[in-house]
TORPA-4810 file (N, C-alpha, C, O; in nm, 3 decimals):
<nodes>
NODE_1_0.101_-0.153_-0.005_-0.004_-0.022_0.009_0.112_0.132_0.008_0.078_0.223_-0.068_M
NODE_2_0.177_0.142_0.049_0.303_0.241_0.061_0.487_0.171_0.003_0.554_0.068_-0.001_M
NODE_3_0.491_0.300_-0.027_0.610_0.265_-0.075_0.734_0.349_-0.009_0.710_0.467_0.018_R
NODE_4_0.856_0.300_0.017_0.905_0.438_0.075_0.989_0.531_0.022_1.012_0.486_-0.090_E
NODE_5_1.042_0.622_0.031_1.115_0.681_-0.166_1.245_0.776_-0.014_1.285_0.725_0.090_E
NODE_6_1.266_0.880_-0.055_1.353_0.947_0.025_1.337_1.052_0.035_1.278_1.113_-0.054_P
NODE_7_1.387_1.122_0.161_1.280_1.176_0.194_1.401_1.320_0.166_1.521_1.313_0.139_S
NODE_8_1.305_1.453_0.189_1.380_1.562_0.117_1.441_1.617_0.215_1.515_1.712_0.186_P
NODE_9_1.428_1.572_0.373_1.468_1.644_0.511_1.494_1.472_0.536_1.419_1.374_0.529_V
NODE_10_1.646_1.491_0.571_1.683_1.362_0.598_1.666_1.354_0.796_1.619_1.264_0.866_A
NODE_11_1.698_1.425_0.817_1.697_1.464_0.953_1.620_1.600_1.041_1.639_1.712_0.993_A
NODE_12_1.532_1.586_1.172_1.444_1.640_1.254_1.456_1.656_1.336_1.381_1.597_1.414_F
NODE_13_1.531_1.723_1.376_1.500_1.760_1.576_1.582_1.664_1.642_1.636_1.690_1.749_A
NODE_14_1.592_1.575_1.595_1.695_1.501_1.615_1.658_1.351_1.539_1.729_1.254_1.513_G
NODE_15_1.530_1.376_1.520_1.435_1.231_1.435_1.526_1.219_1.333_1.579_1.325_1.300_F
NODE_16_1.551_1.142_1.287_1.574_1.023_1.088_1.432_1.061_1.076_1.349_1.067_1.167_R
NODE_17_1.412_1.092_0.918_1.275_1.112_0.834_1.280_1.010_0.717_1.335_0.982_0.610_V
NODE_18_1.203_0.978_0.794_1.130_0.867_0.666_1.004_0.903_0.578_0.908_0.952_0.637_R
NODE_19_0.998_0.887_0.463_0.899_0.920_0.374_0.848_0.826_0.302_0.921_0.753_0.236_T
NODE_20_0.690_0.811_0.301_0.625_0.665_0.244_0.534_0.720_0.142_0.503_0.838_0.151_F
NODE_21_0.491_0.653_0.053_0.374_0.747_-0.079_0.254_0.627_-0.058_0.263_0.525_0.010_R
NODE_22_0.186_0.654_-0.106_0.065_0.562_-0.159_0.086_0.516_-0.245_0.123_0.603_-0.323_Q
NODE_23_0.088_0.378_-0.313_0.137_0.317_-0.382_-0.008_0.334_-0.525_0.013_0.374_-0.639_R
NODE_24_-0.123_0.298_-0.478_-0.270_0.255_-0.494_-0.377_0.271_-0.446_-0.386_0.323_-0.335_S
NODE_25_-0.457_0.242_-0.495_-0.563_0.245_-0.385_-0.640_0.224_-0.451_-0.658_0.296_-0.549_A
NODE_26_-0.736_0.089_-0.418_-0.879_0.095_-0.492_-0.988_0.044_-0.403_-1.015_-0.076_-0.415_N
NODE_27_-1.050_0.111_-0.323_-1.143_0.224_-0.197_-1.121_0.306_-0.137_-1.017_0.349_-0.087_L
NODE_28_-1.217_0.333_-0.135_-1.270_0.488_-0.119_-1.139_0.533_0.051_-1.051_0.612_0.087_V
NODE_29_-1.260_0.354_0.120_-1.137_0.287_0.284_-1.019_0.342_0.283_-0.958_0.400_0.374_E
NODE_30_-0.968_0.307_0.092_-0.857_0.290_0.161_-0.717_0.346_0.123_-0.598_0.314_0.122_R
NODE_31_-0.811_0.458_0.087_-0.782_0.614_0.020_-0.730_0.728_0.079_-0.800_0.828_0.098_T
NODE_32_-0.606_0.721_0.112_-0.544_0.827_0.166_-0.529_0.958_0.147_-0.462_1.007_0.056_L
NODE_33_-0.613_1.041_0.262_-0.634_1.213_0.108_-0.592_1.326_0.199_-0.640_1.440_0.200_R
NODE_34_-0.465_1.263_0.301_-0.364_1.339_0.374_-0.318_1.325_0.376_-0.295_1.205_0.389_A
NODE_35_-0.174_1.449_0.366_-0.090_1.358_0.448_-0.001_1.308_0.586_0.077_1.396_0.625_R
NODE_36_-0.001_1.208_0.649_0.011_1.187_0.794_0.194_1.230_0.777_0.265_1.249_0.678_V
NODE_37_0.222_1.232_0.940_0.351_1.281_0.948_0.343_1.244_1.157_0.293_1.325_1.235_I
NODE_38_0.400_1.115_1.197_0.417_1.085_1.285_0.636_1.092_1.364_0.753_1.076_1.327_R
NODE_39_0.553_1.127_1.487_0.745_1.130_1.554_0.758_1.022_1.637_0.756_1.068_1.751_F
NODE_40_0.774_0.883_1.642_0.801_0.799_1.726_0.873_0.799_1.830_0.909_0.682_1.849_V
NODE_41_0.933_0.900_1.945_1.007_0.880_2.025_1.125_0.753_2.027_1.242_0.737_1.991_P
NODE_42_1.051_0.699_2.072_1.096_0.530_2.116_1.168_0.443_1.998_1.208_0.328_2.014_W
NODE_43_1.177_0.525_1.864_1.232_0.430_1.789_1.326_0.587_1.739_1.420_0.575_1.661_L
NODE_44_1.292_0.712_1.789_1.383_0.789_1.722_1.353_0.847_1.570_1.436_0.922_1.520_G
NODE_45_1.237_0.813_1.499_1.210_0.809_1.402_1.041_0.903_1.356_0.942_0.912_1.429_V
NODE_46_1.057_0.956_1.226_0.997_1.058_1.212_0.941_0.995_1.067_1.025_0.994_0.977_A
NODE_47_0.781_0.932_1.029_0.707_0.923_0.928_0.650_0.996_0.886_0.575_1.066_0.954_G
NODE_48_0.664_1.011_0.745_0.566_1.106_0.697_0.510_1.024_0.566_0.584_0.999_0.471_V
NODE_49_0.415_0.999_0.569_0.309_0.980_0.482_0.236_0.995_0.371_0.118_0.993_0.407_F
NODE_50_0.244_1.009_0.251_0.190_1.072_0.155_0.091_0.985_0.045_0.117_0.881_-0.014_L
NODE_51_-0.040_1.075_0.042_-0.116_1.016_-0.117_-0.036_1.078_-0.265_0.023_1.174_-0.313_P
NODE_52_-0.079_0.963_-0.286_0.021_0.938_-0.469_0.041_1.065_-0.488_0.154_1.089_-0.444_R
NODE_53_-0.025_1.197_-0.543_0.004_1.274_-0.609_0.046_1.435_-0.489_0.044_1.549_-0.534_A
NODE_54_0.078_1.402_-0.347_0.155_1.515_-0.313_0.215_1.554_-0.278_0.249_1.468_-0.196_E
NODE_55_0.272_1.624_-0.265_0.445_1.672_-0.304_0.481_1.630_-0.130_0.407_1.623_-0.032_Y
NODE_56_0.676_1.599_-0.152_0.661_1.559_-0.016_0.750_1.703_0.088_0.807_1.804_0.046_P
NODE_57_0.733_1.661_0.213_0.711_1.762_0.330_0.884_1.812_0.272_0.971_1.750_0.212_V
NODE_58_0.870_2.000_0.345_0.992_2.010_0.392_0.964_2.019_0.540_0.897_1.961_0.626_D
NODE_59_1.081_2.163_0.522_1.084_2.149_0.687_0.954_2.179_0.751_0.887_2.101_0.819_E
NODE_60_0.921_2.334_0.713_0.825_2.407_0.771_0.741_2.297_0.782_0.647_2.332_0.854_P
NODE_61_0.727_2.168_0.743_0.609_2.104_0.763_0.625_2.082_0.834_0.551_2.088_0.932_A
NODE_62_0.786_2.022_0.824_0.747_1.885_0.981_0.810_1.904_1.101_0.847_1.828_1.190_L
NODE_63_0.817_2.101_1.073_0.786_2.139_1.271_0.685_2.190_1.274_0.668_2.220_1.392_R
NODE_64_0.562_2.234_1.191_0.423_2.229_1.259_0.355_2.106_1.314_0.270_2.095_1.403_A
NODE_65_0.435_1.985_1.210_0.327_1.891_1.288_0.464_1.855_1.438_0.402_1.863_1.544_A
NODE_66_0.565_1.834_1.456_0.578_1.887_1.551_0.567_1.925_1.657_0.564_1.859_1.761_W
NODE_67_0.557_2.054_1.640_0.527_2.121_1.728_0.356_2.080_1.780_0.336_2.062_1.900_E
NODE_68_0.243_2.069_1.682_0.138_2.016_1.729_0.129_1.872_1.778_0.015_1.835_1.807_A
NODE_69_0.264_1.754_1.797_0.236_1.694_1.865_0.334_1.675_1.978_0.389_1.569_2.007_Q
NODE_70_0.352_1.812_2.049_0.392_1.834_2.197_0.551_1.843_2.201_0.626_1.836_2.298_G
NODE_71_0.582_1.865_2.037_0.763_1.925_2.084_0.826_1.779_2.072_0.939_1.784_2.025_S
NODE_72_0.789_1.675_2.098_0.889_1.593_2.084_0.980_1.518_2.101_0.945_1.417_2.040_P
NODE_73_1.106_1.495_2.159_1.263_1.479_2.178_1.281_1.322_2.165_1.252_1.234_2.246_A
NODE_74_1.336_1.311_2.042_1.411_1.114_2.062_1.452_1.065_2.184_1.536_1.125_2.250_P
NODE_75_1.390_0.942_2.228_1.431_0.901_2.305_1.416_0.658_2.318_1.353_0.564_2.365_H
NODE_76_1.500_0.690_2.255_1.520_0.558_2.286_1.547_0.481_2.389_1.602_0.519_2.492_P
NODE_77_1.502_0.351_2.362_1.512_0.343_2.557_1.705_0.257_2.519_1.764_0.196_2.430_P
NODE_78_1.731_0.315_2.665_1.890_0.268_2.747_1.851_0.200_2.782_1.730_0.183_2.794_A
NODE_79_1.974_0.102_2.828_2.051_0.026_2.953_1.908_0.042_3.071_1.912_0.152_3.127_A
NODE_80_1.808_-0.031_3.106_1.779_0.024_3.245_1.685_0.088_3.218_1.661_0.176_3.300_G
NODE_81_1.588_0.078_3.095_1.522_0.156_3.026_1.362_0.044_3.006_1.391_-0.070_3.043_E
NODE_82_1.256_0.050_2.973_1.169_-0.016_2.877_1.054_0.083_2.774_1.073_0.202_2.748_T
NODE_83_0.953_0.013_2.734_0.909_0.111_2.607_0.749_0.005_2.633_0.694_-0.101_2.605_V
NODE_84_0.738_0.145_2.715_0.516_0.072_2.755_0.456_0.170_2.688_0.511_0.280_2.683_L
NODE_85_0.284_0.138_2.599_0.241_0.200_2.522_0.351_0.368_2.437_0.275_0.461_2.410_F
NODE_86_0.413_0.379_2.424_0.456_0.463_2.327_0.600_0.538_2.432_0.700_0.587_2.380_G
NODE_87_0.570_0.528_2.631_0.627_0.611_2.663_0.716_0.522_2.736_0.686_0.422_2.801_E
NODE_88_0.918_0.613_2.700_1.017_0.534_2.757_0.984_0.565_2.940_0.976_0.676_2.992_T
NODE_89_0.971_0.453_2.998_1.010_0.420_3.131_1.164_0.363_3.222_1.202_0.248_3.243_L
NODE_90_1.226_0.495_3.262_1.273_0.365_3.376_1.223_0.242_3.461_1.118_0.244_3.527_A
NODE_91_1.333_0.106_3.451_1.313_0.037_3.533_1.401_0.037_3.670_1.523_0.056_3.675_V
NODE_92_1.337_0.018_3.752_1.426_-0.023_3.887_1.347_-0.138_3.995_1.235_-0.178_4.024_R
NODE_93_1.541_-0.163_4.041_1.466_-0.284_4.087_1.532_-0.299_4.199_1.652_-0.288_4.224_A
NODE_94_1.402_-0.338_4.296_1.480_-0.332_4.385_1.529_-0.495_4.499_1.438_-0.578_4.509_L
NODE_95_1.633_-0.521_4.555_1.639_-0.667_4.547_1.640_-0.677_4.661_1.683_-0.577_4.719_P
NODE_96_1.604_-0.778_4.739_1.615_-0.846_4.843_1.461_-0.810_4.928_1.451_-0.788_5.049_F
NODE_97_1.386_-0.811_4.861_1.248_-0.699_4.932_1.170_-0.837_4.971_1.211_-0.953_4.969_A
NODE_98_1.022_-0.775_5.013_0.984_-0.894_5.082_0.931_-1.050_4.942_0.925_-1.163_4.989_G
NODE_99_0.911_-1.038_4.842_0.763_-1.042_4.813_0.861_-1.019_4.643_0.959_-0.944_4.644_A
NODE_100_0.823_-1.084_4.523_0.812_-1.031_4.374_0.700_-0.963_4.382_0.611_-0.998_4.460_D
NODE_101_0.692_-0.871_4.314_0.546_-0.746_4.288_0.663_-0.646_4.198_0.785_-0.648_4.217_D
NODE_102_0.602_-0.575_4.111_0.607_-0.459_3.985_0.527_-0.433_4.007_0.422_-0.495_4.022_L
NODE_103_0.568_-0.272_4.021_0.479_-0.132_3.976_0.511_-0.036_3.866_0.590_-0.039_3.772_W
NODE_104_0.415_0.059_3.914_0.433_0.176_3.807_0.431_0.291_3.905_0.324_0.324_3.955_E
NODE_105_0.543_0.353_3.936_0.562_0.515_4.007_0.680_0.601_3.951_0.803_0.593_3.940_E
NODE_106_0.569_0.695_3.919_0.709_0.818_3.929_0.771_0.835_3.756_0.880_0.891_3.749_G
NODE_107_0.733_0.808_3.676_0.741_0.704_3.541_0.846_0.591_3.539_0.933_0.601_3.452_G
NODE_108_0.849_0.531_3.587_0.886_0.395_3.608_0.862_0.283_3.649_0.818_0.292_3.764_A
NODE_109_0.871_0.140_3.600_0.866_0.026_3.645_0.979_-0.001_3.786_1.102_0.005_3.793_L
NODE_110_0.895_-0.025_3.870_0.980_-0.093_4.003_0.981_-0.256_4.011_0.887_-0.327_3.979_V
NODE_111_1.076_-0.289_4.049_1.043_-0.398_4.010_1.153_-0.508_4.125_1.274_-0.531_4.120_C
NODE_112_1.045_-0.555_4.221_1.109_-0.603_4.387_1.114_-0.747_4.344_1.031_-0.799_4.269_A
NODE_113_1.226_-0.812_4.402_1.233_-0.904_4.381_1.271_-0.968_4.473_1.377_-0.922_4.516_C
NODE_114_1.219_-1.094_4.550_1.286_-1.173_4.606_1.441_-1.281_4.666_1.459_-1.362_4.757_R
NODE_115_1.514_-1.231_4.572_1.634_-1.272_4.563_1.694_-1.135_4.496_1.628_-1.044_4.446_R
NODE_116_1.867_-1.145_4.510_1.905_-1.093_4.434_1.895_-1.035_4.338_1.890_-1.126_4.256_E
NODE_117_1.886_-0.899_4.259_1.790_-0.885_4.100_1.942_-0.891_4.028_2.060_-0.860_4.040_A
NODE_118_1.827_-0.964_3.934_1.952_-1.014_3.802_1.830_-0.957_3.748_1.711_-0.942_3.776_D
NODE_119_1.966_-0.917_3.607_1.853_-0.834_3.448_1.822_-0.935_3.425_1.703_-0.914_3.445_P
NODE_120_1.827_-1.094_3.382_1.736_-1.121_3.284_1.583_-1.166_3.410_1.464_-1.154_3.380_A
NODE_121_1.615_-1.197_3.490_1.482_-1.195_3.571_1.415_-1.080_3.625_1.349_-1.101_3.726_R
NODE_122_1.417_-0.939_3.573_1.338_-0.804_3.609_1.320_-0.797_3.437_1.215_-0.740_3.409_V
NODE_123_1.387_-0.834_3.335_1.368_-0.830_3.176_1.188_-0.924_3.189_1.080_-0.884_3.145_A
NODE_124_1.219_-1.052_3.263_1.115_-1.116_3.257_0.995_-1.132_3.265_0.902_-1.187_3.207_A
NODE_125_1.031_-1.036_3.396_0.930_-1.005_3.527_0.862_-0.852_3.390_0.741_-0.857_3.369_R
NODE_126_0.952_-0.722_3.305_0.869_-0.623_3.284_0.814_-0.708_3.153_0.711_-0.670_3.098_V
NODE_127_0.869_-0.795_3.117_0.815_-0.836_2.968_0.648_-0.849_3.021_0.551_-0.782_2.986_G
NODE_128_0.660_-0.952_3.109_0.499_-1.033_3.188_0.461_-0.924_3.175_0.403_-0.885_3.074_A
NODE_129_0.488_-0.848_3.286_0.395_-0.696_3.315_0.311_-0.658_3.211_0.188_-0.659_3.214_Y
NODE_130_0.404_-0.616_3.092_0.371_-0.585_2.996_0.292_-0.634_2.880_0.226_-0.564_2.804_A
NODE_131_0.307_-0.753_2.877_0.166_-0.849_2.846_0.070_-0.906_2.915_0.009_-1.013_2.910_C
NODE_132_0.068_-0.792_2.993_-0.097_-0.825_3.149_-0.124_-0.740_3.089_-0.225_-0.763_3.023_A
NODE_133_-0.068_-0.605_3.067_-0.151_-0.472_3.068_-0.176_-0.466_2.898_-0.257_-0.386_2.850_Q
NODE_134_-0.122_-0.530_2.841_-0.183_-0.552_2.660_-0.312_-0.598_2.670_-0.405_-0.528_2.628_L
NODE_135_-0.342_-0.764_2.748_-0.427_-0.796_2.759_-0.545_-0.707_2.822_-0.653_-0.672_2.774_Q
NODE_136_-0.493_-0.684_2.932_-0.620_-0.579_3.010_-0.708_-0.509_2.943_-0.830_-0.512_2.955_A
NODE_137_-0.589_-0.395_2.814_-0.668_-0.256_2.781_-0.698_-0.353_2.628_-0.725_-0.277_2.535_R
NODE_138_-0.697_-0.451_2.602_-0.750_-0.526_2.484_-0.906_-0.533_2.517_-1.016_-0.492_2.479_A
NODE_139_-0.838_-0.618_2.619_-1.036_-0.651_2.647_-1.142_-0.617_2.726_-1.255_-0.663_2.743_E
NODE_140_-1.041_-0.466_2.800_-1.147_-0.350_2.828_-1.157_-0.285_2.645_-1.237_-0.358_2.586_A
NODE_141_-1.126_-0.224_2.593_-1.203_-0.201_2.449_-1.225_-0.317_2.360_-1.164_-0.341_2.256_L
NODE_142_-1.317_-0.385_2.412_-1.378_-0.496_2.338_-1.495_-0.476_2.385_-1.600_-0.467_2.322_V
NODE_143_-1.460_-0.466_2.583_-1.590_-0.393_2.650_-1.676_-0.272_2.621_-1.798_-0.258_2.634_A
NODE_144_-1.571_-0.176_2.573_-1.676_-0.058_2.477_-1.699_-0.068_2.396_-1.809_-0.023_2.364_D
NODE_145_-1.641_-0.115_2.324_-1.685_-0.130_2.220_-1.841_-0.276_2.179_-1.911_-0.287_2.079_W
NODE_146_-1.838_-0.343_2.283_-1.936_-0.377_2.254_-2.003_-0.367_2.202_-2.011_-0.441_2.104_A
NODE_147_-2.103_-0.269_2.227_-2.229_-0.215_2.121_-2.258_-0.191_1.951_-2.339_-0.230_1.867_P
NODE_148_-2.160_-0.119_1.956_-2.104_-0.147_1.813_-2.059_-0.220_1.707_-2.042_-0.191_1.589_R
NODE_149_-2.028_-0.414_1.828_-1.963_-0.526_1.742_-2.068_-0.629_1.709_-2.140_-0.671_1.800_L
NODE_150_-2.084_-0.677_1.571_-2.112_-0.789_1.495_-2.110_-0.900_1.606_-2.202_-0.968_1.652_A
NODE_151_-1.995_-0.895_1.632_-1.943_-1.049_1.686_-1.839_-0.991_1.822_-1.803_-0.877_1.853_A
NODE_152_-1.817_-1.104_1.871_-1.732_-1.103_2.006_-1.593_-1.216_2.047_-1.612_-1.335_2.071_R
NODE_153_-1.472_-1.159_2.048_-1.350_-1.343_2.052_-1.430_-1.424_2.120_-1.537_-1.422_2.180_P
NODE_154_-1.343_-1.497_2.092_-1.394_-1.604_2.212_-1.303_-1.593_2.294_-1.351_-1.619_2.404_A
NODE_155_-1.160_-1.559_2.305_-1.054_-1.514_2.362_-0.948_-1.405_2.332_-0.944_-1.390_2.210_R
NODE_156_-0.867_-1.329_2.389_-0.787_-1.286_2.344_-0.676_-1.354_2.431_-0.693_-1.414_2.537_I
NODE_157_-0.531_-1.326_2.350_-0.414_-1.405_2.436_-0.318_-1.297_2.317_-0.331_-1.253_2.203_T
NODE_158_-0.189_-1.290_2.464_-0.063_-1.255_2.405_-0.016_-1.364_2.365_-0.016_-1.474_2.420_V
NODE_159_0.041_-1.323_2.232_0.198_-1.462_2.200_0.265_-1.404_2.066_0.218_-1.319_1.990_R
NODE_160_0.366_-1.459_2.057_0.446_-1.404_1.955_0.372_-1.440_1.783_0.295_-1.534_1.761_R
NODE_161_0.408_-1.362_1.703_0.340_-1.384_1.655_0.500_-1.322_1.532_0.606_-1.289_1.585_L
NODE_162_0.481_-1.318_1.372_0.597_-1.258_1.324_0.655_-1.127_1.312_0.562_-1.047_1.306_G
NODE_163_0.727_-1.089_1.309_0.792_-0.923_1.316_0.715_-0.827_1.307_0.697_-0.749_1.401_R
NODE_164_0.650_-0.815_1.178_0.552_-0.719_1.169_0.357_-0.733_1.133_0.260_-0.661_1.111_R
NODE_165_0.390_-0.863_1.144_0.212_-0.907_1.264_0.193_-0.857_1.389_0.263_-0.900_1.481_T
NODE_166_0.119_-0.782_1.408_0.102_-0.707_1.572_-0.037_-0.745_1.579_-0.115_-0.698_1.662_L
NODE_167_-0.072_-0.841_1.479_-0.261_-0.896_1.543_-0.278_-1.037_1.445_-0.236_-1.060_1.331_G
NODE_168_-0.316_-1.078_1.490_-0.373_-1.206_1.415_-0.535_-1.289_1.478_-0.545_-1.334_1.592_Q
NODE_169_-0.646_-1.293_1.375_-0.765_-1.351_1.351_-0.758_-1.481_1.332_-0.679_-1.513_1.243_C
NODE_170_-0.851_-1.626_1.421_-0.834_-1.735_1.394_-0.983_-1.711_1.351_-1.059_-1.615_1.348_C
NODE_171_-0.991_-1.880_1.310_-1.088_-1.958_1.302_-1.192_-1.947_1.359_-1.307_-1.912_1.332_R
NODE_172_-1.107_-1.999_1.489_-1.257_-2.038_1.597_-1.249_-1.916_1.685_-1.212_-1.948_1.798_D
NODE_173_-1.273_-1.779_1.669_-1.274_-1.679_1.768_-1.168_-1.585_1.792_-1.171_-1.462_1.789_G
NODE_174_-1.017_-1.708_1.830_-0.898_-1.640_1.909_-0.860_-1.525_1.831_-0.868_-1.528_1.708_E
NODE_175_-0.817_-1.420_1.898_-0.747_-1.306_1.860_-0.650_-1.294_1.918_-0.678_-1.229_2.018_I
NODE_176_-0.484_-1.333_1.917_-0.385_-1.294_1.909_-0.311_-1.192_1.859_-0.305_-1.161_1.740_R
NODE_177_-0.218_-1.108_2.009_-0.199_-0.954_1.976_-0.044_-1.030_2.010_-0.017_-1.105_2.104_L
NODE_178_0.041_-0.984_1.901_0.200_-1.016_1.953_0.221_-0.859_2.057_0.173_-0.746_2.044_N
NODE_179_0.301_-0.911_2.146_0.374_-0.818_2.324_0.389_-0.756_2.241_0.277_-0.719_2.205_P
NODE_180_0.501_-0.694_2.144_0.568_-0.567_2.052_0.475_-0.462_2.002_0.502_-0.364_1.933_S
NODE_181_0.311_-0.517_2.069_0.211_-0.378_2.030_0.226_-0.353_2.182_0.153_-0.263_2.221_L
NODE_182_0.295_-0.404_2.267_0.308_-0.264_2.415_0.353_-0.174_2.430_0.331_-0.099_2.526_A
NODE_183_0.438_-0.153_2.329_0.548_-0.037_2.281_0.486_0.026_2.199_0.524_0.143_2.192_R
NODE_184_0.378_-0.008_2.112_0.293_0.139_2.013_0.240_0.212_2.161_0.257_0.191_2.281_W
NODE_185_0.190_0.276_2.105_0.104_0.391_2.165_-0.063_0.332_2.182_-0.115_0.242_2.116_S
NODE_186_-0.094_0.374_2.239_-0.280_0.354_2.243_-0.344_0.320_2.165_-0.407_0.214_2.162_P
NODE_187_-0.341_0.420_2.076_-0.412_0.454_1.930_-0.365_0.321_1.837_-0.458_0.277_1.770_D
NODE_188_-0.261_0.262_1.824_-0.238_0.184_1.692_-0.309_0.055_1.799_-0.392_-0.018_1.746_I
NODE_189_-0.266_0.029_1.972_-0.308_-0.159_1.998_-0.468_-0.078_1.966_-0.545_-0.170_1.937_L
NODE_190_-0.532_0.038_1.961_-0.689_0.008_1.936_-0.739_-0.005_1.755_-0.857_-0.013_1.720_E
NODE_191_-0.619_-0.004_1.654_-0.679_0.022_1.512_-0.625_-0.147_1.490_-0.663_-0.228_1.406_E
NODE_192_-0.549_-0.160_1.572_-0.494_-0.386_1.557_-0.648_-0.414_1.581_-0.746_-0.445_1.513_T
NODE_193_-0.620_-0.391_1.702_-0.765_-0.486_1.757_-0.843_-0.448_1.651_-0.841_-0.530_1.559_L
NODE_194_-0.923_-0.336_1.629_-1.070_-0.307_1.526_-0.977_-0.406_1.418_-1.018_-0.520_1.398_A
NODE_195_-0.893_-0.374_1.371_-0.884_-0.472_1.259_-0.898_-0.568_1.259_-0.913_-0.614_1.145_H
NODE_196_-0.908_-0.700_1.407_-0.841_-0.815_1.377_-1.028_-0.847_1.452_-1.075_-0.958_1.481_E
NODE_197_-1.087_-0.733_1.464_-1.200_-0.819_1.557_-1.315_-0.777_1.420_-1.427_-0.808_1.461_L
NODE_198_-1.321_-0.743_1.336_-1.368_-0.760_1.245_-1.344_-0.856_1.121_-1.379_-0.854_1.003_T
NODE_199_-1.295_-0.911_1.173_-1.281_-1.021_1.055_-1.304_-1.111_1.090_-1.252_-1.199_1.021_H
NODE_200_-1.371_-1.154_1.187_-1.461_-1.205_1.316_-1.584_-1.212_1.200_-1.665_-1.300_1.169_L
NODE_201_-1.566_-1.124_1.170_-1.735_-1.143_1.058_-1.728_-1.129_0.889_-1.823_-1.139_0.812_T
NODE_202_-1.578_-1.101_0.854_-1.568_-1.085_0.742_-1.393_-1.157_0.784_-1.312_-1.094_0.852_H
NODE_203_-1.360_-1.331_0.710_-1.283_-1.326_0.710_-1.140_-1.319_0.585_-1.064_-1.406_0.543_F
NODE_204_-1.150_-1.213_0.564_-1.086_-1.201_0.460_-1.042_-0.973_0.391_-1.081_-0.886_0.469_N
NODE_205_-0.999_-0.945_0.312_-1.016_-0.809_0.268_-1.061_-0.782_0.143_-0.995_-0.728_0.054_H
NODE_206_-1.205_-0.829_0.137_-1.288_-0.806_0.059_-1.314_-0.635_0.102_-1.251_-0.574_0.189_A
NODE_207_-1.466_-0.558_-0.016_-1.479_-0.453_-0.004_-1.556_-0.442_0.160_-1.557_-0.350_0.241_P
NODE_208_-1.610_-0.566_0.162_-1.727_-0.523_0.287_-1.594_-0.501_0.418_-1.621_-0.429_0.515_A
NODE_209_-1.469_-0.562_0.409_-1.444_-0.583_0.560_-1.405_-0.502_0.575_-1.399_-0.468_0.693_F
NODE_210_-1.345_-0.403_0.466_-1.295_-0.243_0.484_-1.393_-0.150_0.509_-1.361_-0.038_0.548_W
NODE_211_-1.561_-0.197_0.485_-1.661_-0.044_0.510_-1.695_-0.062_0.635_-1.762_0.016_0.702_R
NODE_212_-1.625_-0.227_0.692_-1.688_-0.266_0.851_-1.600_-0.242_0.949_-1.628_-0.263_1.067_A
NODE_213_-1.462_-0.185_0.902_-1.394_-0.151_0.976_-1.430_-0.015_0.985_-1.481_0.021_1.091_L
NODE_214_-1.416_0.061_0.904_-1.426_0.187_0.876_-1.553_0.231_1.005_-1.534_0.311_1.097_A
NODE_215_-1.655_0.168_0.981_-1.751_0.225_1.124_-1.716_0.174_1.196_-1.762_0.180_1.310_A
NODE_216_-1.625_0.105_1.163_-1.643_0.111_1.423_-1.487_0.159_1.399_-1.441_0.117_1.505_L
NODE_217_-1.388_0.212_1.340_-1.285_0.262_1.349_-1.299_0.409_1.282_-1.187_0.430_1.235_L
NODE_218_-1.343_0.469_1.267_-1.357_0.583_1.113_-1.225_0.634_1.109_-1.186_0.628_0.993_P
NODE_219_-1.146_0.675_1.177_-0.974_0.699_1.122_-0.828_0.567_1.130_-0.707_0.584_1.142_D
NODE_220_-0.901_0.458_1.119_-0.849_0.335_1.097_-0.691_0.372_1.049_-0.583_0.363_1.105_W
NODE_221_-0.744_0.428_0.888_-0.654_0.442_0.840_-0.540_0.572_0.850_-0.533_0.625_0.739_L
NODE_222_-0.477_0.620_0.921_-0.377_0.691_0.926_-0.313_0.666_1.035_-0.194_0.694_1.051_P
NODE_223_-0.412_0.593_1.148_-0.325_0.534_1.278_-0.230_0.364_1.207_-0.137_0.300_1.256_R
NODE_224_-0.297_0.349_1.099_-0.211_0.203_1.076_-0.118_0.225_1.020_-0.056_0.123_0.990_S
NODE_225_-0.046_0.371_0.970_0.037_0.373_0.860_0.200_0.346_0.936_0.300_0.314_0.871_L
NODE_226_0.198_0.366_1.066_0.277_0.378_1.117_0.361_0.215_1.142_0.482_0.197_1.156_V
NODE_227_0.266_0.124_1.141_0.352_-0.036_1.086_0.462_-0.030_1.037_0.553_-0.102_1.078_H
NODE_228_0.477_0.053_0.943_0.563_0.125_0.825_0.687_0.122_0.878_0.781_0.068_0.820_H
NODE_229_0.700_0.193_1.024_0.816_0.187_1.078_0.874_0.060_1.158_0.994_0.030_1.160_L
NODE_230_0.780_-0.004_1.219_0.870_-0.086_1.295_0.981_-0.191_1.266_1.041_-0.245_1.359_G
</nodes>
């Protein structure tokens, strides 16, 4: 759907700029009508997505989009940090605490360990926490959307999928979410989940599928474009 092309502005405000253009669109629901610019701090990348006939963006256009998004600074996670729903958080370990536990506090994830803090053990706990948060958010979204859903999933699971596959709908009604979704901002989870929920009644990508998806989440298309940056 999108083809990457050279960016006239290679870098801006510390972000590497990547430009994509829509190759073709055979349905109204899949047609990009205006450019989309997204800054992803934890990747250190700015994504510029263009309709077929629009000129590439210049630095003033990047600056306007950057300011509209709060003038973020690139912040790829360093050692001792993790990304949870688009935010880079410090990870603090409390060795020799009374019991294993993990919680968010003051912009950080605090991991209490019954034994001396081991980096691999802490990483595993952080990963398990992220997956639990991802599943809880997905189930809450399904509950919120229930009045508008034609069908509800049999279950939602979080499991490893292909590197570029964020979600999957199975014939038995199970929806699978890639743990990597816990790194993206919440609007990407919403778009991915809406896509897979629509597959419960349209198990293909025929025109009826795209119409149903647009009815559930009208702005799914601009949200989905950041998948190209992962």
